C-alpha positions, 0 to 999 in steps of 0.5 A: 364630071367632078374631077378637076383634071377631067374638067380641065381636059374636057375644056382644053379640047373645046374650040374657042367658040364652044368655050364662049357658048358654054360661058353664055350658058352659065346661069349663076356666075356667083356659084359656078360648077367645077366644069364652068370654073374650068371653062373660065380658067381655060378662056383666061389661059387662052386669052379669049374675051368673055 
């Protein structure tokens, strides 16, 4: 899933708790995958605490 729109749609469908769980699984916050970046963007958009 490398497409930005696909990633955005996937994370938009996630519940807040799913976003937080996905963020907790990030192993290298300095080198995010496109999906991990989409998770961060969505969390910021929703104002979900990291």
